[in-house]
N, C-alpha and C positions, 0 to 999 in steps of 0.2 A: 408057206411055200409059194415061190414066185410063179409067174405065168410060164416061164421058160424051163422050169426044172423038169428034167427027164426028157426034154426034147432035143432036137438037133442043135439048137442055138446056145446051149450052155457052155460057158467057158470061165476060166479064171481071169480076174482083173488084178494084175500085179500093181500094187500101190507102193511106189518107191518114194521114200522121204529122205531129205538131206541129213537130218539129225535123228533118224530113227530106223528101226528095222523094217524091212520089206514085209508087207502082208499080202495075202492072196484072198480076194473076195469072190465069192460065188455069184455069178450073174443071175442065178435062179432064185436063191433065197436071201442073198445079201450078207451072209455070215462071213466073217474074216478068220483066216487061219494063218499060221506061220509058214506052212509048207503046202505046196500044191500036191494033189494026189490024183489018181485016175478017176475018182468020183468024190463028190462033196460029202463029207461026213455028216453034214447037217440035213440035207435033203436027198442025198444019195443019187443026185443027177450025175450022169457020165459026162466028164469034161472032154472037150474036143481040142482046145488050144489055150494059150495064155496071151492075153492082150495087156499092154502096158499103159499105165496112167502116169502122165508126166507131172504129177503133183510136186515133185522136187523142184521143178522150174519155178513154181509159185513161191516155194520156200526161199530160193535164191533171189527172186525179185524183191521179196519182202526184206530180206537181209540187206540187199543192195540199197533199198530205199532208206533203211535205218542208218546205214553206215555212210551214205552219200554225203559229200561235203557241200 
């Protein structure tokens, strides 16, 4: 269980990928799920909001580097 679980600062981190499904990671325990909910099924922390992680930008940069002439 993470330091933030159950506190005010718990939130979902939306991990968006270019060639994969979005996942939602709990900021408290770090477990990933396919859907956000009002509380984390892993640590039962109440979620306040959803923050986005722009990991898909890294995917595009890597693809661009591979395909660059």
